[in-house]
MIDRENZA-443575 format. One record per residue: residue in three letters; x, y, z of N, C-alpha, C in turn. Coordinates in steps of 0.05 Angstrom, whole numbers, padded with zeros to 5 digits, always signed. Example, Ala and Ser with C-alpha at 12.3 -4.5 7.8 and 13.67 -1.06 7.14 Angstrom:
# MIDRENZA-443575
ala+00264-00114+00156+00246-00090+00156+00264-00066+00156ser+00257-00045+00142+00273-00021+00143+00258+00001+00157
# end
This chain:
# MIDRENZA-443575
met+00201-01374+01935+00208-01365+01962+00210-01334+01962thr+00204-01322+01984+00208-01293+01986+00237-01286+01990ala+00244-01262+01984+00272-01254+01984+00283-01252+02012thr+00267-01243+02031+00276-01239+02058+00259-01254+02078ala+00271-01260+02100+00257-01274+02122+00247-01254+02142ala+00224-01259+02154+00213-01242+02175+00223-01251+02202pro+00239-01235+02216+00249-01245+02242+00227-01243+02263val+00230-01259+02283+00213-01258+02306+00221-01234+02323arg+00202-01217+02331+00209-01193+02346+00213-01199+02375ser+00198-01218+02385+00201-01225+02414+00199-01255+02418arg+00215-01265+02436+00214-01293+02441+00200-01298+02468arg+00184-01318+02469+00170-01324+02494+00187-01345+02509ser+00181-01347+02535+00196-01365+02552+00193-01394+02544trp+00214-01409+02549+00214-01438+02543+00201-01454+02566arg+00196-01441+02589+00188-01456+02613+00161-01470+02609gly+00141-01455+02600+00115-01467+02596+00116-01488+02574leu+00130-01482+02553+00132-01501+02531+00147-01527+02539ala+00168-01524+02556+00182-01547+02566+00164-01565+02582val+00146-01554+02598+00127-01570+02613+00108-01585+02595gly+00098-01570+02574+00080-01583+02555+00093-01605+02539leu+00118-01600+02530+00132-01620+02515+00137-01645+02532ser+00146-01640+02557+00151-01663+02575+00126-01680+02580ala+00104-01666+02585+00079-01680+02590+00070-01696+02566phe+00073-01685+02542+00065-01698+02518+00082-01722+02512leu+00108-01719+02514+00127-01740+02507+00127-01763+02528leu+00122-01756+02553+00123-01776+02575+00096-01788+02581ala+00075-01777+02570+00048-01787+02576+00045-01817+02571pro+00056-01828+02549+00053-01857+02545+00066-01875+02566ala+00083-01863+02583+00095-01878+02605+00075-01884+02627val+00052-01869+02628+00031-01874+02647+00012-01894+02635pro+00007-01917+02648-00010-01938+02636-00037-01928+02627ala-00051-01910+02643-00077-01901+02635-00076-01884+02610phe-00056-01867+02608-00054-01850+02584-00046-01868+02560arg-00029-01888+02565-00021-01906+02544-00045-01920+02531ala-00066-01924+02547-00090-01938+02538-00109-01920+02523ile-00105-01894+02524-00124-01876+02510-00111-01860+02488met-00085-01861+02486-00071-01846+02465-00068-01864+02440pro-00082-01857+02418-00081-01874+02394-00052-01878+02384ile-00037-01856+02383-00009-01858+02374+00009-01858+02399glu+00020-01881+02405+00037-01883+02429+00064-01869+02425gln+00073-01868+02400+00099-01857+02394+00097-01827+02390thr+00094-01812+02412+00090-01784+02411+00114-01768+02399pro+00139-01777+02402+00160-01762+02388+00157-01763+02358leu+00146-01785+02347+00141-01787+02318+00123-01765+02309leu+00100-01761+02323+00081-01740+02315+00094-01713+02318leu+00107-01707+02340+00117-01681+02345+00139-01673+02325ile+00157-01691+02320+00180-01684+02302+00170-01681+02273ala+00150-01696+02265+00139-01693+02238+00126-01666+02235val+00112-01656+02256+00100-01630+02255+00122-01608+02254val+00142-01610+02270+00164-01591+02269+00177-01590+02242ala+00181-01613+02229+00192-01614+02202+00174-01600+02182ala+00148-01603+02185+00129-01589+02167+00131-01559+02171cys+00133-01550+02196+00136-01522+02201+00163-01511+02190ala+00184-01527+02193+00210-01519+02182+00209-01515+02152val+00196-01533+02138+00193-01531+02109+00178-01505+02102ala+00156-01500+02117+00141-01475+02112+00158-01451+02117gly+00175-01452+02137+00193-01429+02143+00214-01426+02121trp+00224-01447+02109+00242-01446+02087+00229-01433+02063ile+00204-01440+02058+00190-01429+02035+00186-01398+02039lys+00184-01390+02064+00182-01361+02069+00208-01346+02069gly+00230-01361+02064+00256-01347+02062+00276-01356+02083gly+00270-01376+02099+00289-01386+02119+00311-01402+02106arg+00330-01409+02123+00353-01425+02114+00344-01454+02110ile+00356-01467+02091+00349-01495+02084+00359-01515+02104val+00379-01507+02121+00391-01526+02139+00371-01537+02159leu+00354-01519+02169+00334-01527+02190+00315-01549+02179pro+00302-01544+02156+00284-01566+02147+00299-01592+02140leu+00323-01590+02130+00338-01614+02124+00343-01630+02149ile+00350-01617+02171+00356-01631+02196+00330-01645+02206trp+00308-01630+02207+00284-01641+02218+00271-01661+02200leu+00273-01657+02174+00263-01677+02155+00279-01703+02157gly+00305-01700+02162+00322-01724+02166+00314-01740+02191ile+00309-01725+02213+00301-01739+02238+00274-01752+02234ala+00255-01737+02222+00228-01747+02217+00229-01772+02199gly+00246-01771+02179+00249-01793+02161+00258-01819+02175val+00278-01815+02193+00288-01838+02207+00266-01850+02225leu+00250-01833+02238+00229-01843+02255+00207-01856+02239leu+00200-01845+02215+00179-01856+02199+00188-01883+02187leu+00214-01887+02183+00223-01912+02172+00226-01933+02194ser+00225-01924+02219+00227-01943+02242+00199-01954+02248asn+00199-01976+02262+00174-01989+02269+00160-01973+02291ala+00133-01971+02288+00116-01959+02309+00100-01982+02321gly+00108-01993+02343+00095-02016+02354+00106-02041+02341pro+00092-02064+02346+00101-02090+02335+00104-02088+02304pro+00126-02096+02293+00130-02093+02264+00111-02109+02247glu+00100-02131+02258+00083-02148+02242+00054-02139+02242gly+00047-02119+02258+00019-02111+02261+00011-02088+02242ala-00015-02086+02237-00025-02064+02220-00022-02037+02233tyr-00022-02036+02260-00019-02011+02274+00007-01997+02266asn+00028-02012+02261+00054-02001+02253+00051-01983+02229trp+00035-01992+02209+00031-01976+02185+00011-01954+02189met-00009-01959+02205-00029-01938+02211-00017-01914+02225ala+00000-01919+02245+00011-01897+02260+00029-01880+02242arg+00046-01893+02226+00064-01877+02209+00049-01864+02186gly+00028-01877+02176+00012-01865+02155-00003-01840+02164trp-00015-01842+02188-00029-01818+02199-00010-01795+02204thr+00014-01802+02215+00033-01781+02221+00042-01766+02196leu+00047-01781+02175+00055-01769+02149+00033-01752+02138leu+00008-01763+02139-00015-01749+02128-00020-01723+02144leu-00018-01724+02170-00023-01700+02186-00002-01678+02181ala+00023-01686+02181+00045-01666+02176+00042-01654+02149ala+00037-01670+02128+00034-01660+02101+00010-01641+02099ser-00012-01648+02111-00036-01631+02111-00031-01605+02125phe-00017-01606+02148-00012-01581+02163+00007-01563+02147gly+00028-01575+02135+00046-01559+02118+00032-01547+02095leu+00015-01562+02081+00000-01551+02058-00019-01529+02066val-00034-01533+02088-00053-01513+02097-00037-01487+02105gly-00014-01491+02117+00002-01468+02124+00012-01452+02100ile+00017-01465+02078+00026-01451+02054+00002-01437+02040val-00021-01451+02039-00044-01439+02026-00057-01417+02042ala-00059-01421+02069-00071-01401+02087-00050-01389+02105ala-00031-01375+02092-00007-01365+02107-00014-01343+02127thr-00036-01330+02124-00043-01308+02142-00061-01317+02165glu-00069-01342+02165-00087-01351+02186-00072-01356+02212ala-00086-01354+02234-00074-01361+02260-00071-01391+02263phe-00059-01400+02284-00053-01429+02288-00079-01445+02288phe-00098-01438+02305-00121-01455+02310-00137-01461+02285pro-00144-01441+02269-00158-01447+02244-00142-01465+02225arg-00116-01461+02225-00098-01479+02208-00099-01507+02219ala-00097-01510+02245-00097-01537+02257-00123-01552+02252leu-00145-01538+02255-00171-01550+02250-00174-01558+02221ser-00165-01541+02203-00166-01547+02174-00149-01571+02167ala-00125-01572+02179-00107-01595+02174-00119-01621+02185leu-00132-01619+02208-00145-01643+02219-00168-01652+02201ala-00184-01632+02191-00206-01639+02174-00197-01653+02148val-00175-01642+02136-00164-01653+02112-00154-01681+02117ser-00139-01684+02139-00127-01710+02146-00149-01731+02151met-00169-01723+02166-00191-01742+02173-00206-01750+02148ala-00211-01731+02130-00226-01737+02105-00210-01756+02088leu-00184-01750+02084-00168-01767+02067-00164-01795+02080ser-00160-01796+02106-00156-01822+02118-00182-01839+02118phe-00205-01825+02121-00230-01839+02120-00235-01851+02092gly-00228-01835+02071-00230-01845+02044-00212-01869+02039ile-00188-01868+02050-00169-01890+02046-00180-01915+02060val-00191-01911+02084-00202-01934+02100-00225-01947+02085leu-00242-01930+02074-00266-01941+02059-00257-01957+02035met-00235-01949+02022-00226-01963+01998-00209-01987+02005ser-00200-01989+02029-00182-02012+02037-00198-02036+02044gln-00185-02059+02044-00199-02084+02051-00206-02085+02081gly-00230-02091+02087-00239-02092+02115-00251-02067+02125gly-00244-02044+02113-00256-02018+02120-00253-02011+02149thr-00274-01998+02160-00273-01988+02187-00271-02011+02208asp-00282-02034+02201-00281-02056+02220-00253-02065+02225arg-00237-02065+02204-00209-02073+02207-00193-02053+02224ile-00199-02027+02220-00185-02007+02235-00193-02009+02265ser-00219-02013+02270-00228-02016+02298-00215-02041+02311ala-00214-02063+02296-00202-02087+02308-00172-02083+02313thr-00159-02070+02294-00130-02065+02298-00124-02048+02322met-00140-02026+02326-00135-02009+02349-00143-02023+02375ser-00164-02039+02375-00171-02054+02399-00149-02073+02407ala-00138-02087+02387-00116-02105+02393-00092-02091+02403glu-00085-02068+02391-00062-02052+02400-00066-02042+02428leu-00089-02031+02434-00094-02020+02461-00093-02042+02482asn-00105-02065+02475-00104-02088+02494-00076-02098+02498arg-00060-02097+02477-00032-02105+02480-00017-02087+02499arg-00022-02061+02497-00009-02043+02516-00018-02048+02545ile-00044-02053+02548-00054-02058+02575-00042-02083+02586asp-00040-02104+02570-00027-02129+02579+00001-02125+02587glu+00016-02108+02572+00044-02102+02579+00045-02087+02605ser+00027-02067+02609+00027-02052+02633+00020-02069+02657asn+00000-02086+02655-00008-02103+02677+00014-02124+02683lys+00028-02133+02663+00050-02152+02667+00072-02138+02683ser+00077-02113+02676+00098-02098+02691+00090-02095+02721leu+00063-02090+02725+00054-02087+02753+00057-02114+02768arg+00049-02135+02754+00051-02162+02767+00080-02169+02772asp+00098-02162+02754+00127-02168+02758+00137-02153+02782ala+00129-02128+02784+00137-02112+02807+00126-02123+02833ala+00101-02132+02832+00088-02143+02856+00100-02169+02865ser+00114-02183+02846+00126-02209+02853+00153-02206+02867gln+00163-02181+02868+00189-02177+02881+00185-02180+02912pro+00205-02190+02926+00203-02194+02955+00195-02169+02970glu+00207-02146+02964+00201-02122+02978+00172-02114+02975trp+00161-02117+02950+00134-02110+02945+00115-02130+02958lys+00122-02156+02958+00106-02176+02972+00103-02170+03001ala+00125-02162+03013+00125-02156+03042+00107-02132+03047met+00108-02112+03030+00091-02088+03033+00062-02095+03030leu+00055-02113+03010+00028-02121+03007+00018-02137+03030ala+00035-02153+03042+00027-02169+03065+00020-02152+03089arg+00034-02129+03092+00029-02111+03114+00005-02093+03109ser-00003-02090+03083-00025-02072+03076-00044-02086+03056pro-00065-02099+03066-00084-02112+03048-00098-02092+03030gly-00101-02067+03039-00114-02047+03023-00098-02041+02998leu-00072-02042+03000-00054-02038+02977-00058-02060+02956gln-00061-02085+02966-00066-02107+02948-00092-02103+02932arg-00113-02095+02946-00139-02090+02932-00136-02067+02913leu-00120-02046+02920-00116-02024+02902-00102-02033+02876thr-00082-02051+02879-00068-02061+02856-00087-02077+02838glu-00104-02094+02850-00123-02109+02834-00143-02092+02820asp-00153-02071+02835-00172-02053+02823-00160-02037+02800ser-00134-02030+02803-00120-02015+02781-00119-02032+02756glu-00112-02058+02759-00111-02076+02736-00138-02078+02723ala-00159-02081+02739-00186-02083+02727-00195-02058+02713gln-00188-02035+02724-00195-02009+02712-00180-02005+02686leu-00155-02013+02686-00139-02010+02661-00150-02029+02639ala-00159-02053+02647-00169-02072+02627-00195-02062+02615ala-00210-02044+02629-00235-02034+02618-00232-02010+02600ile-00209-01998+02600-00205-01973+02584-00206-01978+02554pro-00193-01999+02543-00192-02002+02513-00220-02003+02500lys-00240-02014+02514-00266-02016+02503-00276-01988+02495trp-00271-01968+02512-00281-01941+02506-00262-01926+02489ser-00236-01928+02493-00217-01913+02477-00216-01922+02448ala-00221-01948+02443-00223-01957+02415-00247-01945+02401met-00270-01943+02416-00294-01932+02404-00291-01902+02399leu-00275-01888+02416-00271-01859+02413-00245-01853+02399met-00234-01872+02385-00208-01868+02372-00207-01843+02354pro-00227-01837+02337-00224-01813+02320-00222-01788+02336ala-00238-01785+02357-00237-01761+02374-00210-01759+02389leu-00202-01781+02400-00176-01782+02415-00153-01777+02397leu-00154-01788+02372-00132-01783+02353-00131-01754+02345ala-00155-01742+02341-00155-01713+02334-00145-01696+02356leu-00152-01702+02381-00142-01686+02404-00112-01690+02408glu-00102-01714+02405-00073-01719+02408-00058-01704+02386ser-00069-01705+02362-00056-01692+02339-00057-01662+02342leu-00079-01651+02353-00081-01623+02358-00060-01614+02378ala-00055-01630+02399-00034-01624+02418-00007-01624+02405ala-00002-01644+02388+00024-01645+02374+00028-01621+02356leu+00007-01613+02342+00009-01590+02325+00015-01564+02340ala+00002-01561+02363+00006-01537+02380+00035-01536+02391leu+00044-01559+02401+00071-01560+02412+00092-01557+02391gly+00087-01570+02368+00106-01567+02346+00108-01539+02335trp+00085-01526+02333+00084-01498+02325+00099-01480+02344ala+00094-01483+02370+00107-01467+02390+00137-01472+02390phe+00145-01498+02388+00173-01505+02388+00188-01493+02365tyr+00175-01494+02341+00188-01483+02317+00193-01453+02320his+00173-01438+02331+00175-01409+02333+00195-01400+02354arg+00202-01418+02373+00223-01411+02392+00251-01419+02381met+00251-01436+02361+00276-01446+02350+00285-01430+02325ser+00266-01419+02310+00272-01407+02285+00268-01376+02286asp+00282-01362+02268+00279-01333+02266+00259-01326+02244val+00246-01345+02232+00226-01340+02211+00199-01348+02221thr+00180-01329+02222+00153-01335+02231+00137-01347+02207ile+00120-01365+02213+00102-01376+02193+00073-01371+02201gly+00069-01353+02221+00043-01345+02230+00045-01334+02258pro+00023-01324+02269+00023-01313+02296+00030-01334+02317ala+00044-01325+02337+00051-01343+02359+00026-01351+02374leu+00028-01374+02388+00006-01383+02404+00000-01363+02426gly-00026-01358+02431-00033-01340+02452-00033-01354+02479lys-00039-01340+02500-00041-01352+02527-00067-01365+02531leu-00069-01384+02549-00093-01399+02554-00116-01380+02562lys-00111-01359+02577-00132-01341+02586-00144-01325+02562asp-00131-01325+02540-00142-01312+02516-00154-01331+02496phe-00154-01357+02502-00163-01377+02483-00193-01375+02477arg-00199-01373+02451-00226-01372+02441-00226-01381+02412phe-00249-01387+02401-00250-01396+02373-00277-01388+02362asn-00281-01393+02337-00306-01386+02323-00330-01399+02338asp-00350-01383+02344-00373-01393+02359-00390-01413+02343gln-00386-01414+02317-00400-01434+02301-00393-01463+02307leu-00371-01466+02321-00363-01493+02329-00382-01505+02350val-00399-01489+02361-00419-01499+02380-00437-01520+02366trp-00439-01518+02340-00455-01538+02325-00443-01566+02327gly-00417-01568+02331-00404-01594+02334-00415-01607+02360val-00417-01591+02381-00428-01602+02406-00458-01609+02403ala-00472-01591+02390-00501-01595+02386-00507-01620+02369val-00493-01623+02347-00497-01646+02330-00488-01672+02344gly-00464-01671+02356-00454-01694+02370-00472-01703+02392gly-00482-01684+02408-00500-01691+02430-00526-01702+02420ser-00537-01691+02398-00562-01700+02387-00560-01729+02377ile-00539-01734+02362-00535-01761+02350-00530-01782+02371ser-00515-01775+02392-00508-01794+02413-00531-01799+02433leu-00549-01780+02436-00570-01782+02457-00597-01790+02446leu-00604-01782+02422-00630-01788+02411-00632-01816+02399lys-00654-01830+02405-00657-01857+02396-00660-01858+02365ala-00669-01837+02353-00673-01837+02324-00646-01840+02310phe-00624-01833+02323-00597-01834+02310-00581-01856+02324ala-00593-01877+02333-00579-01898+02348-00557-01910+02332glu-00560-01913+02306-00540-01926+02289-00514-01909+02287gly-00518-01883+02291-00494-01865+02289-00484-01856+02317lys-00491-01871+02338-00484-01862+02365-00454-01859+02368thr-00438-01877+02357-00409-01876+02360-00398-01850+02347ala-00408-01844+02323-00400-01819+02310-00407-01795+02327gly-00431-01795+02338-00440-01773+02355-00423-01770+02379leu-00416-01792+02392-00399-01791+02416-00371-01779+02409asn-00361-01786+02386-00335-01776+02378-00336-01746+02373leu-00357-01736+02360-00361-01707+02356-00363-01693+02383leu-00379-01705+02401-00384-01693+02427-00358-01691+02443val-00342-01713+02443-00317-01713+02458-00297-01692+02447phe-00294-01691+02421-00275-01673+02409-00283-01644+02413phe-00307-01636+02405-00315-01608+02408-00320-01601+02437gly-00329-01621+02453-00332-01616+02481-00306-01609+02495phe-00284-01623+02487-00258-01617+02499-00249-01589+02491leu-00255-01580+02467-00248-01553+02459-00261-01533+02477tyr-00287-01538+02484-00301-01520+02502-00291-01522+02531val-00281-01545+02538-00268-01548+02564-00243-01530+02565leu-00227-01530+02544-00204-01513+02543-00212-01483+02544arg-00233-01477+02529-00243-01449+02530-00252-01441+02558gly-00266-01459+02571-00274-01454+02599-00250-01451+02617met-00230-01468+02614-00206-01466+02630-00192-01439+02625gly-00193-01430+02600-00181-01404+02594-00196-01381+02609ile-00222-01383+02610-00238-01363+02624-00232-01364+02654leu-00229-01388+02665-00222-01390+02694-00194-01379+02699ala-00175-01384+02680-00149-01372+02683-00150-01342+02681trp-00167-01331+02664-00170-01302+02662-00182-01290+02687met-00200-01305+02700-00213-01296+02724-00195-01296+02748thr-00176-01314+02749-00158-01315+02772-00138-01292+02772arg-00132-01283+02796-00113-01261+02799-00092-01270+02820gly-00067-01268+02813-00046-01274+02832-00037-01303+02830thr-00013-01308+02840+00000-01335+02838-00015-01355+02855ala-00025-01347+02878-00038-01366+02896-00064-01377+02883met-00079-01359+02870-00104-01367+02857-00098-01386+02834lys-00077-01381+02820-00070-01398+02797-00062-01426+02807phe-00047-01427+02829-00039-01453+02840-00064-01468+02849met-00083-01454+02861-00108-01466+02870-00123-01478+02846leu-00124-01463+02824-00137-01473+02800-00124-01498+02789ile-00097-01498+02789-00082-01521+02779-00087-01545+02797ala-00087-01541+02823-00092-01562+02842-00120-01574+02839ala-00140-01556+02835-00167-01566+02831-00169-01582+02805ala-00155-01573+02784-00156-01587+02759-00144-01615+02761ile-00124-01618+02779-00111-01644+02782-00126-01663+02801phe-00134-01652+02824-00146-01670+02845-00176-01672+02843ala-00189-01653+02829-00218-01654+02826-00225-01651+02797trp-00211-01666+02780-00213-01661+02751-00241-01667+02740pro-00257-01687+02751-00284-01690+02739-00301-01665+02743val-00300-01654+02768-00316-01630+02773-00306-01606+02757met-00280-01603+02756-00268-01581+02741-00274-01583+02711thr-00273-01608+02701-00279-01611+02672-00308-01604+02666ala-00326-01613+02683-00355-01606+02678-00359-01576+02681met-00347-01564+02701-00351-01535+02705-00339-01519+02682ala-00314-01527+02673-00302-01513+02651-00318-01516+02625phe-00330-01540+02621-00346-01544+02597-00370-01525+02597val-00384-01523+02619-00407-01506+02622-00400-01477+02617ile-00377-01468+02630-00368-01441+02627-00360-01435+02598gly-00345-01454+02586-00336-01450+02559-00359-01449+02539leu-00378-01467+02543-00402-01467+02525-00418-01442+02529gly-00422-01434+02554-00437-01409+02559-00424-01384+02548asp-00398-01385+02545-00384-01362+02534-00391-01357+02505thr-00402-01377+02492-00411-01373+02464-00432-01350+02462trp-00449-01348+02482-00470-01328+02482-00464-01305+02501leu-00450-01311+02523-00446-01290+02544-00420-01274+02539asp-00400-01286+02529-00374-01273+02523-00365-01256+02546trp-00359-01269+02568-00353-01255+02593-00329-01236+02590arg-00308-01245+02576-00284-01228+02575-00289-01203+02559ala-00304-01204+02537-00310-01180+02522-00328-01161+02538arg-00347-01172+02554-00364-01155+02570-00348-01141+02592ala-00329-01155+02604-00313-01143+02625-00296-01121+02613gln-00285-01125+02590-00268-01104+02577-00285-01080+02570ala-00310-01085+02561-00328-01063+02553-00335-01046+02578arg-00339-01059+02601-00345-01044+02625-00321-01027+02635ala-00297-01038+02629-00273-01024+02638-00268-00999+02622leu-00279-00997+02598-00274-00973+02581-00291-00949+02590
# end
């Protein structure tokens, strides 16, 4: 360990982080999100990441109390059941959480000068490679993992639909449905739509798991740096400044080629996972550019409202803008003109 700890010079507001933490932790309460999030136990992921950051901070000279507290909380959660205790998902969720946190902590120690995003991508790559190797060596291989996740996602949908049906059986709800036939059809359509989600989310599990894990890493990193006086790397930047190595465009190119070309039909699922993961990164980059382009509070609220109520259009537009920024680099050009 180093002799002295490096204090944080400035603390950022908790407001934005509180919104992100609330959204991440409460997302599984929404049936649709519950059907697409591979790890339903989001506190487990988040606290394991915070514990890994606390250990890295202690190695840099921080007090040992902080890692002991968070390691203790993470240990209790890891020893608890994640989902039905008799299912394989219980072990898969805890195993991935432990693997991700350990990889992130190790990458942070080895690449101590790197910013968050390269560290997070490296940790995801290490975790995915190790987990894939473990799956290949285990009995049943990838088929068993796919079947386990399909069963788990369908179980969640069944629980959510049962809750909807129980609520609809209440006298007050029955009276409301009797007065509004359209509401009855909406309820039935919602159940049918929820039942169709696991087919796709199980197929895209690697990409969805990587994206959920990336969110946990970012939130855990930000939470640690607001809680501790020892930095383990640069603080997260603002969305309007978000960018990454342009070589990641090959992830979109390769994923799109494999998923769309008939010559790679056998690897279509792998291509779709690559396309979804790297495509979402470019959506974030595009949203960052849109946030950079907006000026004033009113424009920002309009952007947020468009992202909520017209999310398919906004997602497509942000993807095109983010992907185009690989070659056009609008923010750098605007800064160059201003000089």
